[in-house]
C-alpha positions in Angstrom: 1.0 20.5 -18.4 4.7 20.3 -18.9 5.9 16.9 -19.7 8.0 16.5 -15.8 4.5 17.6 -14.6 3.2 14.1 -17.3 6.0 12.4 -15.4 5.7 12.7 -12.4 1.9 12.1 -12.5 2.5 8.8 -14.1 4.8 8.0 -11.8 2.6 9.5 -8.5 -0.4 7.1 -10.6 1.6 4.2 -10.6 3.0 4.6 -6.5 -0.5 5.3 -5.9 -1.6 1.8 -6.7 1.4 -0.8 -6.3 0.5 0.5 -2.5 -3.0 0.1 -2.8 -2.6 -3.2 -3.9 -0.1 -4.3 -1.8 -1.8 -3.4 1.5 -4.4 -4.8 -0.3 -3.6 -8.5 -1.3 -3.3 -11.1 0.5 -0.7 -11.9 2.7 0.2 -16.0 3.1 3.3 -17.7 5.5 5.4 -20.4 3.0 4.3 -22.0 6.4 1.2 -24.9 6.2 -1.4 -25.5 8.9 -2.0 -29.2 10.2 -4.9 -29.4 7.4 -1.5 -28.8 4.6 -3.1 -25.5 3.8 -0.7 -21.9 3.2 -1.6 -20.0 6.6 -3.3 -16.9 6.0 -2.4 -13.7 8.0 -5.0 -11.5 6.4 -4.0 -8.1 4.4 -2.4 -5.1 5.1 -5.6 -3.2 5.4 -6.8 -6.1 9.2 -5.0 -9.0 10.0 -6.9 -12.2 10.6 -4.6 -14.6 12.7 -7.0 -17.5 13.3 -5.2 -19.8 10.6 -2.6 -18.6 12.0 -3.2 -19.3 15.5 -3.9 -22.6 14.8 -1.3 -23.5 12.9 1.4 -21.9 16.1 2.5 -18.9 13.5 0.4 -16.4 15.0 4.5 -14.3 15.7 4.8 -15.1 12.4 2.2 -13.6 10.4 2.1 -10.5 12.4 5.4 -9.7 11.1 4.7 -10.7 8.4 1.9 -8.3 8.0 4.5 -5.6 9.3 7.0 -5.4 7.4 4.3 -5.1 4.3 2.6 -2.1 5.9 6.5 -1.2 6.3 7.0 -0.5 2.4 3.7 0.2 1.3 1.9 2.7 3.5 5.3 4.1 2.7 5.3 3.9 -1.6 1.0 5.1 -1.0 2.3 8.2 0.9 4.5 9.4 -1.9 2.0 8.7 -4.2 -0.9 10.8 -2.9 1.6 13.1 -1.8 4.0 13.5 -5.6 -0.3 14.7 -6.5 -1.1 17.1 -4.0 2.3 18.5 -4.9 0.7 18.7 -8.9 -2.5 19.8 -8.0 -2.2 21.9 -5.2 -1.5 24.9 -7.8 -3.8 24.5 -9.6 -6.9 25.3 -7.2 -5.3 28.0 -6.3 -6.6 31.3 -7.6 -4.9 32.8 -10.5 -4.6 36.6 -10.5 -6.7 38.2 -13.0 -5.7 41.1 -15.1 -8.4 44.2 -15.2 
């Protein structure tokens, strides 16, 4: 492996990690519900709008989730694309010399 491939692999691992953690990490609003608890909207993987419904902030939660997904999914996909580009040449059969 060349130094360029090692750097690309490190970048890909970082992008994948950041993207997947961002999707996994909970999304909160800066608003509080009637009981004084910060409104949780769910994560990038799934929405949990029960608390937002009680607080009357469903639209804000949907917007916050969309923003999280809007940047986290492309970051994850870019990391995955770099991994695929690095791994594909390794999977190709090498021509054996007779």
